[in-house]
C-alpha positions as CSV (number, residue, x, y, z in Angstrom):
1,E,8.4,79.0,7.1
2,L,9.5,76.6,9.9
3,L,10.0,73.7,7.6
4,I,12.2,75.9,5.4
5,S,14.2,77.0,8.4
6,H,14.9,73.5,9.3
7,L,15.8,72.5,5.5
8,L,18.3,75.6,5.7
9,L,19.8,73.9,8.8
10,L,20.4,71.0,6.7
11,C,21.5,72.5,3.6
12,F,24.1,75.0,5.2
13,P,26.5,74.3,8.2
14,H,24.0,75.5,10.3
15,P,22.8,79.0,10.7
16,C,25.5,81.4,11.5
17,S,26.0,85.2,11.2
18,C,27.3,86.8,8.1
19,C,26.7,90.0,6.1
20,G,29.7,91.9,7.9
21,W,29.4,95.1,9.9
22,D,29.8,98.6,8.8
23,G,28.5,101.9,9.7
24,Q,25.5,101.6,7.5
25,H,24.5,98.2,8.5
26,A,25.0,99.4,12.1
27,R,22.4,102.1,11.6
28,S,20.1,99.8,9.7
29,A,20.1,97.4,12.8
30,G,19.0,100.3,15.0
31,A,21.7,101.9,16.6
32,S,25.2,103.0,16.2
33,H,27.7,101.0,18.3
34,A,30.7,103.4,18.0
35,S,29.2,106.0,20.3
36,R,28.8,103.4,23.4
37,S,31.3,103.7,26.3
38,R,33.0,100.4,27.2
39,R,33.1,99.7,30.9
40,D,33.5,96.1,31.3
41,A,36.6,94.2,30.1
42,V,36.0,91.0,28.1
43,S,36.9,88.9,31.2
44,G,34.1,90.7,33.3
45,Q,36.5,92.8,35.1
46,L,37.2,96.8,34.7
47,A,39.2,97.6,32.0
48,P,42.4,99.1,32.6
49,K,42.2,101.9,30.7
50,R,38.9,103.8,29.3
51,L,38.9,104.0,25.2
52,P,38.5,107.2,23.7
53,Q,35.2,108.6,23.2
54,G,33.4,107.1,20.1
55,Q,36.0,104.3,19.6
56,A,34.4,101.0,19.4
57,W,36.2,98.4,21.7
58,F,37.2,96.0,18.8
59,Q,38.2,99.0,16.6
60,R,40.9,100.0,18.8
61,P,44.6,99.2,17.6
62,S,45.2,95.6,18.0
63,K,48.3,94.3,19.9
64,P,50.7,92.2,17.9
65,H,49.6,88.7,16.9
66,D,52.2,87.4,19.4
67,A,50.4,88.7,22.5
68,L,48.0,86.1,23.1
69,P,44.9,87.8,24.6
70,G,44.1,86.9,28.1
71,D,40.6,86.2,27.5
72,R,40.5,84.0,24.2
73,L,37.1,85.2,23.4
74,E,38.9,88.4,21.9
75,L,40.2,86.0,19.1
76,L,36.6,86.3,17.8
77,A,36.9,90.0,17.6
78,R,40.3,89.8,15.8
79,V,38.7,87.5,13.2
80,V,36.0,90.3,12.7
81,R,38.8,92.7,12.2
82,A,40.7,90.6,9.9
83,A,37.7,90.4,7.5
84,C,37.7,93.9,7.4
85,K,41.1,94.3,5.7
86,L,40.5,91.8,2.8
87,S,39.4,92.9,-0.7
88,G,37.9,90.0,-2.2
89,A,34.4,89.0,-3.3
90,F,33.2,88.5,0.2
91,R,34.0,91.9,1.5
92,R,32.4,93.5,-1.6
93,H,29.3,91.4,-0.9
94,R,29.0,92.7,2.6
95,L,29.4,96.4,1.5
96,G,26.7,96.1,-1.1
97,H,22.9,96.0,-0.7
98,G,20.4,93.7,-2.2
99,P,16.9,95.1,-4.0
100,P,14.3,96.6,-1.6
101,L,11.9,93.7,-0.4
102,S,8.0,94.2,-0.9
103,G,5.2,92.0,0.1
104,R,5.5,89.0,2.3
105,Q,8.9,87.7,3.0
106,R,8.7,84.0,2.7
107,D,12.3,83.0,1.9
108,I,14.7,82.9,4.9
109,C,17.6,84.3,3.1
110,P,18.8,87.0,3.0
111,L,19.1,86.6,6.7
112,P,19.0,89.7,8.8
113,L,21.6,91.0,11.4
114,L,21.3,91.1,15.1
115,G,21.2,94.6,16.6
116,V,22.8,96.2,19.5
117,E,19.8,95.9,21.7
118,D,18.7,92.6,20.1
119,E,15.7,90.9,21.5
120,L,17.8,87.5,21.2
121,R,20.7,89.0,23.5
122,P,21.2,86.3,26.5
123,L,20.0,88.1,29.8
124,G,23.0,89.2,32.0
125,T,25.5,89.2,29.2
126,L,28.2,91.9,29.8
127,P,28.2,94.7,27.1
128,Q,31.6,93.8,25.6
129,R,31.1,90.0,25.6
130,W,27.7,90.6,23.7
131,E,29.3,92.9,21.3
132,I,31.8,90.3,20.6
133,H,29.3,87.6,20.0
134,R,26.8,89.7,17.9
135,E,29.7,91.1,15.7
136,F,31.0,87.6,15.0
137,A,27.6,86.1,14.5
138,N,26.8,88.9,12.1
139,C,29.9,88.1,10.0
140,S,28.8,84.4,10.0
141,L,25.3,85.6,8.8
142,A,27.0,87.6,6.1
143,A,28.8,84.5,5.1
144,L,25.6,82.5,4.9
145,N,24.1,85.2,2.8
146,F,27.2,85.3,0.4
147,L,27.1,81.8,0.0
148,Y,23.4,81.8,-1.0
149,G,24.1,84.7,-3.3
150,V,21.7,87.4,-1.8
151,R,22.3,90.6,0.1
152,L,20.3,92.7,2.6
153,A,18.1,95.2,1.4
154,P,18.8,98.7,2.7
155,G,17.2,99.5,5.8
156,A,16.0,95.9,6.3
157,T,15.4,95.4,10.0
158,K,12.2,93.4,10.2
159,R,12.4,89.4,10.3
160,T,10.0,86.7,9.9
161,A,9.4,84.0,12.7
162,A,11.7,81.6,10.9
163,Q,14.4,84.0,10.3
164,T,14.4,84.7,14.2
165,D,14.7,80.9,14.8
166,V,17.5,80.8,12.5
167,L,19.3,83.8,14.4
168,R,18.6,82.2,17.7
169,R,20.6,78.9,16.4
170,V,23.4,80.9,14.9
171,L,24.0,83.0,18.0
172,S,23.7,80.0,20.2
173,R,26.4,78.3,18.3
174,V,28.8,81.4,18.2
175,I,28.5,81.5,22.0
176,D,29.2,77.7,22.3
177,F,32.3,78.3,20.0
178,G,33.6,81.2,22.1
179,R,32.9,79.0,25.4
180,R,35.3,76.4,23.7
181,L,38.0,79.0,23.0
182,E,37.7,79.8,26.7
183,E,37.9,76.4,28.2
184,A,41.2,75.3,26.3
185,V,43.7,74.8,29.2
186,D,47.1,76.5,28.5
187,G,49.9,73.9,28.2
188,N,47.5,71.6,26.4
189,W,46.8,73.0,23.0
190,E,50.1,75.0,22.1
191,H,51.6,71.8,20.4
192,L,48.7,71.5,18.0
193,L,49.6,74.8,16.3
194,P,52.0,74.3,13.1
195,D,55.7,74.9,13.6
196,W,55.4,78.0,11.4
197,V,53.0,80.1,13.9
198,T,55.0,82.7,15.9
199,G,54.0,84.6,18.9
200,V,52.7,81.7,21.3
201,P,54.9,80.4,23.9
202,R,55.1,76.6,23.5
203,P,55.8,74.7,26.9
204,G,58.1,71.7,26.8
205,K,60.6,70.5,24.1
206,A,60.3,71.1,20.4
207,R,58.4,68.7,18.3
208,Y,61.5,67.4,16.7
209,D,64.1,66.5,19.5
210,D,67.5,64.8,19.9
211,L,66.7,61.1,20.1
212,V,67.2,59.4,23.6
213,A,67.0,55.8,23.4
214,S,65.5,55.2,26.9
215,R,62.7,57.7,26.1
216,V,61.2,55.8,23.2
217,D,58.4,53.4,23.9
218,N,59.3,49.8,22.8
219,L,57.7,46.6,23.2
220,E,59.3,43.6,25.0
221,K,58.5,41.5,22.2
222,A,57.5,42.8,18.8
223,A,56.2,41.4,15.6
224,G,53.8,39.3,17.6
225,I,50.8,39.2,15.1
226,D,51.1,37.3,11.9
227,T,49.4,39.6,9.4
228,Q,49.7,37.7,6.2
229,A,46.6,35.4,6.9
230,L,44.6,38.5,7.6
231,L,45.1,40.1,4.1
232,S,43.1,39.3,0.9
233,E,44.7,36.9,-1.5
234,E,45.5,39.6,-3.9
235,A,47.1,41.8,-1.2
236,R,48.9,38.8,0.2
237,S,50.5,38.1,-3.4
238,L,51.6,41.7,-3.5
239,V,53.1,41.7,0.1
240,L,54.9,38.4,-0.5
241,D,56.6,39.4,-3.8
242,P,59.1,42.4,-3.9
243,Q,58.9,42.6,-7.5
244,L,55.2,43.1,-7.6
245,M,55.4,45.5,-4.5
246,F,58.3,47.7,-6.3
247,P,57.5,46.9,-9.9
248,D,59.9,49.8,-11.1
249,P,62.1,51.1,-8.2
250,P,64.1,54.2,-9.0
251,A,67.9,54.0,-8.8
252,G,69.5,55.1,-5.5
253,L,66.9,53.9,-3.1
254,S,69.5,51.8,-1.0
255,F,71.3,55.1,-0.2
256,F,69.7,57.2,2.1
257,E,70.4,60.2,4.7
258,T,72.5,58.9,7.9
259,F,71.3,59.4,11.3
260,R,71.5,63.0,12.4
261,S,68.8,63.3,15.2
262,G,71.0,63.3,18.0
263,E,74.1,61.5,19.6
264,R,75.1,58.2,17.6
265,S,75.3,56.5,20.7
266,E,71.8,56.8,21.6
267,Y,70.8,55.6,18.0
268,V,72.7,52.4,18.5
269,K,71.5,51.8,22.1
270,L,67.7,52.2,20.3
271,V,68.7,49.8,17.7
272,A,70.1,47.4,20.4
273,V,66.8,47.4,22.3
274,Q,64.7,46.9,19.2
275,L,67.0,43.9,17.9
276,R,66.3,42.2,21.2
277,A,62.7,42.8,21.0
278,G,62.3,41.3,17.6
279,K,61.6,44.8,15.8
280,L,64.6,44.9,13.7
281,G,67.1,42.3,12.0
282,L,70.5,43.1,10.6
283,C,71.1,43.0,6.9
284,S,74.3,43.4,4.6
285,S,72.7,44.6,1.5
286,P,69.5,46.8,2.0
287,A,67.3,47.5,-1.0
288,A,65.9,50.7,0.4
289,G,65.6,52.7,3.2
290,G,65.2,55.9,5.3
291,T,66.6,58.0,8.4
292,V,65.2,57.7,11.8
293,L,63.5,60.9,13.5
294,A,62.6,61.5,17.1
295,I,59.3,63.3,18.0
296,S,58.5,64.4,21.4
297,K,55.2,63.2,22.9
298,Q,53.0,66.1,24.6
299,G,52.9,66.2,28.0
300,S,55.7,63.8,29.0
301,V,59.4,63.2,28.2
302,R,58.5,60.3,26.1
303,Q,59.4,60.2,22.4
304,R,58.2,58.6,19.4
305,E,60.7,57.2,16.8
306,V,59.7,57.5,13.2
307,W,61.1,56.1,10.1
308,H,61.3,58.4,7.4
309,G,59.8,56.1,4.5
310,R,58.7,58.4,1.9
311,R,60.9,57.4,-1.0
312,V,60.2,53.7,-0.3
313,S,56.5,54.4,-0.3
314,L,56.8,56.6,-3.6
315,A,58.4,53.5,-5.2
316,A,55.8,50.9,-3.9
317,V,52.4,50.2,-5.8
318,R,49.5,52.2,-4.4
319,P,47.9,50.4,-1.4
320,P,44.2,49.8,-1.4
321,R,42.0,52.2,0.5
322,P,41.8,51.1,4.1
323,R,38.1,49.3,4.7
324,H,35.6,50.7,7.0
325,L,37.8,53.3,8.2
326,A,36.2,55.4,10.8
327,C,36.1,59.4,10.3
328,P,33.8,62.2,11.9
329,S,31.3,61.8,9.0
330,S,30.8,58.0,9.8
331,L,29.9,59.0,13.5
332,L,27.4,61.4,12.4
333,R,24.7,58.7,11.9
334,L,25.0,57.7,15.5
335,E,21.5,58.2,17.4
336,S,20.8,59.0,20.9
337,T,18.0,60.8,23.1
338,V,18.4,62.7,26.2
339,D,16.8,59.7,28.1
340,R,19.1,57.3,25.9
341,P,22.5,58.9,25.7
342,L,25.2,57.1,23.8
343,R,28.0,55.6,25.8
344,V,31.5,54.8,24.6
345,S,34.2,52.4,25.4
346,K,37.5,52.6,23.7
347,R,40.6,50.3,23.4
348,D,44.1,51.5,22.0
349,A,46.5,49.0,20.7
350,R,50.0,49.8,22.2
351,C,52.7,50.4,19.8
352,W,50.4,48.9,17.3
353,F,52.7,48.5,14.1
354,D,55.3,47.4,16.1
355,Q,53.1,44.4,16.7
356,L,52.4,43.6,13.1
357,A,54.9,41.3,11.4
358,A,56.4,42.2,8.1
359,P,56.8,39.5,5.6
360,Q,60.6,38.3,5.3
361,Q,60.6,39.2,1.6
362,L,60.0,43.0,2.3
363,R,62.3,43.6,5.0
364,R,65.3,44.6,2.8
365,W,63.2,47.5,1.8
366,F,62.6,48.9,5.4
367,A,66.2,49.6,6.1
368,R,67.8,52.5,8.4
369,P,70.9,54.0,9.1
370,S,73.8,51.5,9.2
371,V,75.5,50.4,12.4
372,T,79.0,48.4,13.0
373,Q,79.4,45.4,14.9
374,Q,81.9,47.2,17.2
375,E,79.4,50.0,17.9
376,L,76.7,47.1,19.0
377,C,79.1,45.7,21.3
378,K,80.3,48.9,22.7
379,W,77.0,50.8,23.2
380,G,74.4,48.0,22.9
381,G,76.1,45.3,25.1
382,F,76.1,42.7,22.4
383,T,78.4,39.8,22.0
384,S,79.2,38.3,18.5
385,V,77.3,35.3,19.3
386,E,74.3,37.2,20.4
387,L,74.4,39.0,17.2
388,R,74.3,36.0,15.2
389,D,70.4,35.4,16.4
390,H,69.5,38.6,14.8
391,L,71.0,38.4,11.3
392,E,68.5,38.3,8.5
393,P,68.8,35.5,5.6
394,G,72.1,35.9,3.6
395,T,73.8,38.0,6.0
396,S,76.8,36.6,8.1
397,L,79.1,38.2,10.7
398,E,81.8,38.8,8.2
399,H,80.2,42.1,7.4
400,Q,81.6,44.7,9.9
401,V,78.9,47.2,8.7
402,M,75.3,46.2,8.6
403,W,71.9,47.9,8.4
404,P,69.1,47.5,10.6
405,V,65.8,46.4,8.8
406,S,62.2,46.4,10.2
407,R,60.6,43.1,11.0
408,V,57.3,44.9,11.5
409,W,55.3,47.2,9.3
410,P,56.9,50.5,9.9
411,M,55.1,53.5,10.6
412,G,56.0,55.9,7.5
413,F,55.3,53.1,5.0
414,S,52.1,53.5,2.8
415,W,51.0,49.9,3.3
416,S,51.2,50.0,6.8
417,S,48.0,51.7,7.6
418,Y,46.2,49.3,5.3
419,V,47.6,46.2,7.1
420,A,46.9,47.8,10.4
421,Q,43.0,48.4,9.5
422,E,42.8,44.9,8.1
423,T,44.2,43.5,11.3
424,L,42.0,45.4,13.6
425,L,39.0,44.5,11.5
426,E,39.8,40.9,11.7
427,L,40.0,40.9,15.5
428,C,36.7,42.8,15.8
429,A,35.2,40.1,13.7
430,R,36.6,37.3,16.0
431,S,35.1,39.3,19.0
432,G,31.7,39.0,17.5
433,V,31.4,42.5,15.7
434,T,29.8,42.0,12.2
435,E,30.3,44.4,9.5
436,G,26.7,45.3,10.0
437,Q,27.7,46.8,13.1
438,L,30.4,49.1,12.0
439,M,30.1,52.8,11.6
440,S,31.9,53.9,8.3
441,C,31.1,55.8,5.2
442,D,31.6,52.7,3.0
443,L,28.9,50.8,4.9
444,P,25.4,51.0,5.4
445,T,24.5,52.7,8.8
446,P,22.9,50.2,11.4
447,L,19.4,50.6,12.0
448,V,19.9,50.1,15.8
449,F,22.6,51.4,18.0
450,G,22.5,49.1,21.1
451,N,25.9,47.6,20.1
452,V,27.9,49.2,17.3
453,A,31.7,50.0,16.6
454,A,34.0,52.2,14.8
455,L,37.7,51.4,14.0
456,A,40.5,53.5,12.9
457,T,43.9,52.0,12.4
458,D,44.8,51.3,16.2
459,D,41.6,52.6,17.8
460,A,38.6,50.5,18.7
461,M,35.6,52.5,19.8
462,F,32.3,50.7,21.1
463,F,29.1,52.6,21.1
464,S,25.8,52.0,22.6
465,N,22.6,54.0,23.6
466,A,21.0,51.0,25.4
467,G,22.2,51.8,28.7
468,P,25.2,51.0,30.8
469,G,27.4,48.1,30.6
470,H,27.0,47.5,26.8
471,T,30.1,48.9,25.4
472,L,32.3,47.4,28.4
473,A,31.0,43.9,27.1
474,M,32.1,44.7,23.4
475,A,35.4,46.1,24.7
476,H,36.3,43.2,27.0
477,A,35.5,40.8,23.9
478,F,38.0,42.6,21.9
479,E,40.6,42.5,24.3
480,R,40.1,38.7,24.5
481,S,40.5,38.4,20.7
482,L,43.5,40.8,20.7
483,A,45.2,38.7,23.3
484,S,44.7,35.5,21.4
485,V,46.8,36.5,18.8
486,G,49.6,38.0,21.1
487,G,48.5,41.4,20.9
488,E,48.7,44.1,23.6
489,K,46.6,47.1,24.6
490,Q,47.6,50.5,25.9
491,A,45.7,50.2,29.2
492,K,46.2,53.8,30.3
493,K,44.3,55.1,27.3
494,D,41.1,52.9,28.1
495,V,37.7,54.6,28.0
496,D,35.2,52.7,29.9
497,D,31.4,53.2,29.3
498,S,31.4,56.9,29.2
499,L,29.5,59.8,28.0
500,H,32.5,61.8,27.1
501,A,35.3,60.9,24.8
502,T,37.6,61.8,21.9
503,C,36.9,59.8,18.9
504,V,38.9,60.1,15.8
505,G,39.6,63.8,16.8
506,V,36.1,64.8,17.5
507,D,34.5,65.0,21.3
508,L,31.4,62.9,22.2
509,E,29.9,65.3,24.7
510,R,27.2,64.2,27.2
511,G,26.4,61.3,25.1
512,V,24.2,63.6,22.8
513,Q,26.4,65.6,20.5
514,L,29.7,65.8,18.6
515,G,32.0,68.7,18.7
516,V,35.5,69.8,18.2
517,P,37.9,69.8,21.2
518,P,38.4,73.4,22.7
519,G,42.1,73.1,22.2
520,R,41.5,72.4,18.3
521,C,39.4,75.5,18.1
522,V,41.9,77.7,19.5
523,A,44.8,76.4,17.2
524,V,42.6,76.7,14.2
525,V,41.6,80.3,14.8
526,I,45.4,81.4,15.7
527,S,46.9,79.7,12.7
528,A,44.1,81.3,10.3
529,L,44.8,84.8,12.1
530,Q,48.4,84.7,11.3
531,L,47.6,83.7,7.7
532,L,45.2,86.6,7.4
533,R,47.8,88.9,9.1
534,D,50.7,87.9,7.0
535,K,49.3,87.3,3.7
536,C,52.2,85.2,3.1
537,A,52.6,81.3,3.4
538,S,53.8,78.3,1.5
539,P,51.5,75.8,0.0
540,K,52.6,73.3,2.7
541,Q,51.9,75.8,5.5
542,L,48.5,76.9,4.1
543,H,47.8,73.1,3.6
544,Q,48.2,72.1,7.1
545,V,45.4,74.6,8.1
546,L,43.2,73.6,5.3
547,G,43.7,69.8,6.4
548,V,42.6,70.5,9.9
549,M,39.8,72.6,9.0
550,Q,38.4,70.0,6.6
551,W,38.5,67.2,8.9
552,F,36.3,69.0,11.4
553,D,34.2,69.9,8.2
554,L,33.4,66.4,8.1
555,L,30.9,67.3,11.0
556,R,29.1,69.6,8.7
557,R,29.9,68.3,5.1
558,P,28.3,71.3,3.2
559,K,30.8,73.7,4.7
560,L,33.2,72.2,2.4
561,S,31.7,73.8,-0.3
562,V,33.5,77.1,0.9
563,Y,36.8,76.1,-0.7
564,S,37.7,76.4,-4.1
565,H,40.5,78.9,-5.1
566,V,42.5,77.5,-2.0
567,Y,42.8,74.0,-3.9
568,D,44.9,75.8,-6.8
569,F,47.3,77.3,-4.2
570,V,47.8,74.0,-2.2
571,R,48.0,71.9,-5.6
572,D,51.7,70.8,-4.5
573,P,51.3,70.4,-0.7
574,E,55.1,69.5,-0.5
575,D,55.9,73.2,-1.8
576,T,57.8,74.8,0.9
577,R,58.5,78.1,-0.8
578,P,56.6,81.3,1.1
579,Q,54.5,83.3,-1.4
580,L,51.9,85.9,-1.4
581,V,48.5,84.5,-0.7
582,P,45.7,85.9,-3.0
583,D,42.9,87.5,-1.0
584,K,40.4,85.1,-2.6
585,V,42.1,82.2,-1.0
586,L,42.3,84.0,2.4
587,E,38.6,84.7,2.2
588,E,37.9,81.1,1.8
589,I,40.2,80.4,4.9
590,L,38.2,83.2,6.6
591,L,34.8,81.9,5.7
592,G,36.0,78.5,7.0
593,V,36.7,80.2,10.5
594,L,33.4,82.2,10.3
595,L,31.2,79.2,10.0
596,A,33.6,77.1,12.4
597,P,30.7,77.5,15.0
598,F,28.9,74.7,13.2
599,W,31.3,72.3,13.9
600,L,28.7,70.7,16.1
601,A,26.5,67.9,15.4
602,N,23.2,67.1,17.5
603,L,22.9,63.3,17.8
604,T,19.2,63.5,18.9
605,R,18.1,65.4,16.0
606,P,15.0,63.8,14.4
607,W,14.7,62.6,10.6
608,C,13.5,64.8,8.2
609,P,10.2,63.6,6.7
610,L,11.2,64.5,3.1
611,I,13.4,62.7,0.5
612,A,14.9,64.9,-2.0
613,A,16.5,64.1,-5.4
614,A,18.2,66.7,-7.7
615,D,20.3,66.7,-10.9
616,A,21.7,69.3,-13.4
617,S,22.7,69.3,-17.1
618,S,24.0,72.1,-19.3
619,K,21.4,71.5,-21.6
620,F,18.4,70.8,-19.5
621,S,19.0,73.0,-16.6
622,F,18.3,71.9,-13.2
623,G,15.7,69.5,-11.8
624,A,14.5,68.5,-8.2
625,S,11.8,66.4,-6.8
626,V,10.8,66.0,-3.1
627,L,8.7,63.2,-1.7
628,A,6.9,63.6,1.7
629,I,7.7,60.2,3.6
630,H,7.5,59.0,7.1
631,P,10.8,59.8,9.1
632,N,11.1,55.8,9.7
633,E,11.2,55.1,6.0
634,A,13.5,58.3,5.3
635,R,15.9,56.9,7.9
636,R,16.1,53.5,6.2
637,G,16.7,55.1,2.9
638,A,19.7,57.0,3.9
639,P,22.2,54.4,5.4
640,S,25.3,56.5,5.2
641,P,26.5,59.9,4.1
642,L,28.6,58.7,1.3
643,S,27.6,54.9,0.4
644,P,25.0,54.2,-2.2
645,K,24.3,50.8,-0.5
646,H,21.0,50.3,1.1
647,P,20.3,47.9,4.0
648,S,18.5,44.8,2.8
């Protein structure tokens, strides 16, 4: 039974609590929670007002969504209430019952529910906090039973040792998730909410702001890294020939929106700064382009300038998939122990895209709103002689109106991420990091973790479980490689040999587990609650929430099986028309939130001593085979979550 329990933990997003909660289930668990008086507030203080006798705390009329609860643990109670208002298959499953059980119970599912006075209740837990944890855990258990396709039998209260172990793990995950909601620091997570989420004050400026040239980060010298020599021969032939890169461009690419994100003088000042840095040149006949936007950076007055290159990207051939790109799935195979925790050092390349020189042949396709010579002299401090040094081939000062064009791979163009990743890979190779040391879903997983690395566009992360100092040595070697080609790092983002760090959006915690940052947990729950409340959203809005949840689902890949109907709704992620969201779609978002406590990966977990193979056919049904094997052999046979390659 314990073995089956561990297999369930591997097959599902980890034990969670499901099978919703209604009066019948409450009675079957051994008590009615509706009759209990509520004396303690969620925060541990006395409640300001007693609830009517017989009314459960989380059944009271909730405040409007825009009143964010003082104790964010109440968000879990709101999710439970939202689950009771949907009318899809999950709700029908929770309200139904399975056949009576007879004989010995060998299966883990259906998972029983937690009772009011359950033996698994942590000692010293306040009554209302326990109620919230228990109700959410029971909804999570119901979700697991629903996904497994079984219902609880009426009156089922007994549970096996294996089921008790699963319930203990589920409850532990729910308590951990609630702790993350409470740990989120106000002012540091609100910017993670989509723009359409209402009712939550957002400190600071709006995401899209008026451009202020002095607030935009710029390099003193841009385009310092020659990227052509770092690309494959096939990719290099494309980027050097505009006719191959843009084989069939639509008419009108050279006509694009003018600058509208603030004062024109500020735009011209920014162009002047970037001309002097070598990021831009001046062209009299652009082939394609886009406008410029200003996005505020969280926690400061600084801004990020973004080139709107969507139309240009659509006209280009599709870029190759970036090689060896790190993601949460690729970090799952990291291994550590309590005695040998993982340490990490991180290096971030400063304004990385601005350092990567674009070939002269493509620059005319990276234009931005035009400027005049008079404007550059008036607001940019240029002279005619100085302007001559910034002209692109074929352009002369006879043209009073000119278009700034990018001399670097612009953020906003589809090929830029591929070029950035290829450059990072080459720099790591020059620093001594081989492909066999990279953590990536398209590579075999290393067999030892004394010196390994993960790369993501402009981030280089170095891991080691061999003790202090190893990751720093790798980071310093990377710094020397970066400096040898004229590159710059963002020193203020350095992480040095730490047990705690955020890597590709997930947190390494104490060197032994991967989890979701607290602020992200709050943002996901609040966004989902608004969807469940309003039942109205555009495909683009729903896609924003789904995309974030799927990214963290990579920590527990079987959780992705929850989504099905939602893909039909978000088929066009650019559709901004609000529409009613079907309950079957909302239930999939709800299930994603109920199973969110399983966004946690234990890096000290042992390898399973089994290898399983399965296949299915419409003619021959389903078949499976299981082989008992030594854990070390199982480890060698599972090099990566997604790659069929095996280590030699």
